[in-house]
C-alpha positions in Angstrom: 128.8 79.8 183.1 125.5 80.5 181.5 125.5 81.6 177.9 124.5 85.3 177.8 122.2 84.5 174.8 120.0 82.4 177.1 118.3 85.6 178.2 116.5 85.9 174.9 117.1 82.5 173.1 115.7 79.3 174.6 118.2 77.4 172.5 120.6 78.1 175.3 118.1 77.6 178.1 118.3 75.1 181.0 116.4 72.0 179.7 118.6 69.0 179.6 116.9 67.7 176.5 115.8 70.4 174.0 113.1 69.9 171.4 112.6 71.4 167.9 110.4 70.9 164.9 112.0 70.4 161.5 111.0 71.3 158.0 107.7 73.2 158.5 108.6 75.4 155.4 108.7 72.3 153.1 107.4 68.8 152.7 108.3 66.3 155.4 111.7 64.7 155.5 110.4 61.2 154.7 109.9 59.7 151.3 106.2 59.2 150.9 103.1 60.3 148.9 100.7 59.2 151.7 97.5 61.4 151.4 97.6 62.8 154.9 101.1 64.1 154.8 101.8 67.7 155.8 101.2 70.4 153.1 103.6 73.3 153.8 101.3 76.2 153.2 102.0 79.4 155.2 98.9 78.9 157.4 99.9 75.3 158.2 103.5 76.4 159.0 102.3 79.0 161.4 99.8 76.6 163.1 102.4 74.0 164.0 105.0 76.6 164.9 102.6 78.3 167.3 101.7 75.0 169.0 105.4 74.2 169.5 106.1 77.7 170.7 103.2 77.6 173.3 104.4 74.3 174.7 108.0 75.3 175.2 109.9 73.8 172.2 113.3 75.4 171.8 113.7 75.5 168.0 111.9 75.8 164.7 114.2 74.8 161.9 113.4 75.0 158.2 114.7 72.9 155.4 116.8 74.5 152.6 115.6 73.4 149.1 115.7 75.2 145.8 114.9 72.5 143.3 113.2 69.1 142.9 114.6 65.8 144.2 111.9 63.8 142.5 111.0 62.6 139.0 110.6 66.0 137.6 110.6 69.7 138.4 107.0 69.6 139.7 107.8 67.0 142.4 106.7 68.1 145.9 110.3 68.3 147.2 110.7 71.5 145.1 107.9 73.3 147.1 109.7 75.1 149.9 109.6 78.6 151.4 112.8 80.6 151.3 114.4 80.5 154.6 115.1 84.1 155.6 111.6 85.3 154.7 110.0 82.3 156.3 112.0 82.8 159.6 111.2 86.5 159.8 107.5 85.7 159.3 107.5 82.8 161.9 109.4 85.0 164.3 106.6 87.6 164.1 104.0 84.9 164.9 105.8 83.3 167.9 107.1 84.4 171.3 109.7 82.1 172.8 111.1 79.4 170.4 114.4 80.0 168.6 113.6 80.5 164.9 116.3 79.3 162.5 117.2 79.7 158.9 119.0 76.9 157.0 121.5 78.5 154.5 123.6 76.9 151.8 126.6 79.1 152.0 127.5 79.1 148.3 124.0 80.5 147.4 124.1 83.7 149.5 126.8 86.4 149.7 127.9 86.9 153.3 126.9 90.6 153.4 123.4 89.8 152.4 123.2 86.9 154.7 124.6 88.8 157.7 122.1 91.7 157.2 119.1 89.4 156.7 119.9 87.3 159.7 120.4 90.4 161.9 117.0 91.6 160.7 115.4 88.3 161.9 117.3 88.5 165.2 115.6 91.9 165.8 112.2 90.7 164.6 112.4 87.8 167.0 114.0 89.9 169.9 117.1 87.8 170.0 115.7 84.3 169.1 117.5 83.7 165.8 120.0 81.0 164.9 121.6 79.7 161.7 121.7 76.2 160.4 124.7 76.4 158.1 124.8 74.0 155.1 128.2 73.8 153.4 128.0 71.4 150.4 125.1 70.7 148.0 126.6 70.5 144.5 123.3 70.1 142.6 121.6 73.1 144.1 124.8 75.2 144.2 124.9 74.7 140.4 121.5 76.4 140.1 123.3 79.6 141.3 126.2 79.2 138.9 128.6 78.0 141.5 131.3 75.8 140.0 131.8 72.3 141.4 134.6 72.1 144.0 136.0 69.3 146.2 134.7 68.4 149.6 137.4 70.1 151.5 137.1 73.2 149.4 133.5 73.5 150.5 134.8 73.9 154.0 137.5 76.3 152.9 134.8 78.4 151.4 132.6 78.1 154.5 135.5 79.2 156.7 135.9 82.4 154.8 132.1 82.9 154.5 131.4 82.6 158.3 134.5 84.6 159.2 133.1 87.5 157.2 129.6 87.1 158.6 131.0 87.1 162.2 133.0 90.2 161.5 129.9 91.9 160.0 128.0 91.0 163.2 130.7 92.3 165.5 133.2 94.8 163.9 132.4 98.5 164.7 134.3 99.8 161.7 134.6 99.2 158.0 136.9 96.4 157.0 138.3 94.6 154.0 138.7 90.9 153.6 140.6 89.2 150.7 140.3 85.5 150.9 140.6 82.9 148.1 136.8 82.6 147.7 135.3 85.6 149.5 136.4 89.2 149.0 134.8 92.3 150.5 135.9 95.9 150.6 134.8 98.6 153.0 132.3 96.1 154.5 130.0 97.1 157.3 126.6 95.9 158.6 124.3 97.9 160.9 122.5 97.3 163.2 124.3 94.5 165.0 122.4 91.5 166.2 120.5 91.6 169.4 122.4 88.5 170.6 126.0 88.9 171.7 128.5 88.2 170.3 126.2 86.8 167.6 123.4 84.3 167.0 123.9 80.6 167.5 125.3 78.4 164.7 124.4 74.8 163.8 126.0 72.4 161.2 125.5 68.8 160.3 129.0 67.8 159.3 129.9 64.2 158.9 133.5 64.2 157.7 136.6 64.9 159.9 137.2 68.2 158.1 133.6 69.2 158.7 133.6 68.2 162.3 136.7 70.3 162.9 134.9 73.3 161.3 131.9 72.7 163.6 134.1 72.4 166.7 135.7 75.8 166.0 132.6 77.8 164.8 129.3 76.2 165.9 127.2 76.0 169.0 125.4 72.9 167.8 126.6 69.8 166.0 123.9 67.8 164.2 124.8 64.1 164.4 123.2 61.5 162.2 124.6 58.0 162.9 122.3 55.4 164.3 124.9 52.9 165.3 125.5 53.1 169.1 129.3 53.1 169.0 129.7 55.6 166.2 127.1 58.0 167.8 128.8 58.0 171.1 132.3 58.3 169.5 131.1 61.1 167.4 129.6 63.0 170.4 132.8 62.4 172.4 135.0 63.6 169.5 132.9 66.8 169.1 133.1 67.7 172.7 136.8 67.0 172.8 137.5 69.2 169.8 135.3 72.0 171.1 137.2 72.1 174.3 140.5 72.2 172.4 139.2 75.3 170.5 139.0 77.8 173.3 137.2 75.6 176.0 134.0 75.9 173.9 130.8 74.1 174.9 128.8 72.4 172.1 125.4 70.9 172.0 124.7 67.6 170.1 121.4 67.3 168.3 119.8 64.6 166.1 116.8 64.4 163.7 114.0 62.1 164.7 111.0 60.9 162.6 108.2 60.1 165.0 105.4 57.5 164.6 103.4 57.5 167.8 100.4 55.2 168.1 98.7 53.3 170.9 101.1 50.4 170.6 104.4 49.4 168.8 102.4 47.1 166.5 100.1 49.9 165.4 102.9 52.3 164.9 104.9 49.8 162.8 101.8 49.1 160.7 101.3 52.8 160.1 105.0 53.2 159.1 104.6 50.3 156.7 101.6 52.2 155.1 103.6 55.4 154.8 106.8 54.0 153.3 105.8 50.7 151.7 102.3 51.3 150.4 103.0 55.0 149.6 106.8 55.1 149.5 108.2 57.5 147.0 110.7 55.6 144.9 111.5 58.5 142.6 112.6 60.6 145.6 114.6 57.7 147.0 116.4 57.2 143.6 117.4 60.8 143.4 118.5 61.0 147.0 120.7 57.9 146.5 122.2 59.3 143.3 123.0 62.6 144.9 123.7 62.0 148.5 124.5 58.3 148.9 125.8 57.0 145.6 127.8 54.2 147.2 124.5 52.5 148.3 124.1 50.9 144.9 127.6 49.5 145.2 126.6 47.3 148.1 125.7 43.6 147.9 122.0 43.3 146.8 120.7 42.4 150.3 122.6 45.2 152.0 121.7 47.6 149.3 118.0 46.8 149.6 118.1 47.2 153.4 119.9 50.5 153.1 117.4 51.8 150.6 114.5 50.7 152.8 116.0 52.5 155.8 116.7 55.7 153.8 113.1 55.7 152.7 111.9 55.4 156.3 113.9 58.3 157.7 116.5 60.4 155.9 119.6 60.8 158.0 118.2 60.4 161.4 116.6 58.3 164.1 113.2 56.7 164.3 111.0 57.1 167.3 108.3 54.5 166.9 105.7 53.0 169.3 103.5 54.1 172.1 104.2 57.3 174.1 105.9 55.2 176.8 108.1 53.5 174.2 109.0 56.8 172.6 110.0 58.3 175.9 112.3 55.3 176.6 114.0 55.9 173.2 114.4 59.6 173.9 115.8 58.9 177.4 118.3 56.5 175.8 119.4 59.2 173.3 119.9 61.6 176.1 121.9 59.1 178.1 124.2 58.6 175.1 124.9 62.3 175.0 122.2 63.9 172.8 121.2 67.4 174.0 118.4 68.1 171.6 116.2 66.5 169.0 114.5 67.9 165.9 111.1 66.2 165.4 109.2 65.6 162.2 106.0 63.7 161.6 103.9 62.7 158.6 101.1 64.9 159.8 102.5 67.4 162.4 99.2 69.4 162.6 97.7 66.4 164.3 100.7 64.5 165.6 102.4 67.3 167.5 99.3 67.4 169.8 99.5 63.7 170.3 103.2 64.0 171.2 102.6 66.9 173.6 99.8 65.0 175.4 101.6 61.7 175.7 105.3 62.2 175.6 106.0 65.7 177.0 104.7 64.9 180.5 106.8 61.8 180.7 109.9 63.6 179.6 109.2 66.1 182.4 108.8 63.2 184.9 112.1 61.8 183.6 113.9 65.0 184.5 114.8 65.9 180.9 112.5 68.9 180.7 111.1 71.4 183.2 107.3 71.2 183.7 105.7 74.0 181.7 102.1 74.8 181.0 101.1 76.1 177.6 101.6 79.8 177.4 98.2 81.3 176.9 98.3 84.0 174.3 101.8 83.1 173.0 100.5 82.8 169.5 99.9 86.2 167.9 
């Protein structure tokens, strides 16, 4: 049965392979100082979002960042637009793509979050969805949140999303007294355009996190590159979602795209981006915070892992000619991927290259319905 939200939100539309653009509110999710990299001004964000919107992309997903992940507080990773405001603004400049906010749950009280997200859902006429981030100890500390264990993050997220959902749906005042979240006489009006509420995405990696996603979310964001683990992860998510009320769940991944006239040319450009201009300070901070076990590996494996992290953080690489990239995307779809979030070094130029070379081939492969640009979609 079709999801009722499909009437307003293309995230739930019919394309077998959905497309999104990632991190237009911040610097690209690759560790480089290459001169031509995307600069996340408001005008540049709007430009790329409108191109994606006109050409039928399903999602525009921002990156949540409050502080620097570089050598000092002035590092470019600290330059990011706040997600709720960004999403409302982008929603007002687009017509069809789902506009998301990425929210770290310990940084925003659920009453404020529910009201802000409802506002964006109305601004977008039912095109909002939430990318929910559960744990980020470094940035949570900026808000005065005490350090807690991994599983406690999900205990907190369980209470947080329960309250948000009730604010989105309950017609009457209610109290909630959890271990972490307490509200009294809570109410939020108006309710979201989408019923029962906007879509939810999460990028859990642990068993505890995957169980949370299977119960609450519409999209699981998978990260593993290894063939077996990716397919096993997808199968596990689908099985758990079925066990929690016969729910359907989409599986998405993040893809860093380097498209050139040949594989050799694409590889040469990638070497320029991450070897000649690779950002070692960003890599060191990322390893220290997110992957501390990397430095415990044997030297050869450690160096390989660091090199891979620098080339694409937590996702897949799509490298080569348009034909080769389509082959890689078709393979991801065959393995069970329902959607991909795309990011490029220079999306202002490279999204047009992707749209011209890759999109028609994805349509020919039956992964996406043919669609001409919507004249006048940008406002």
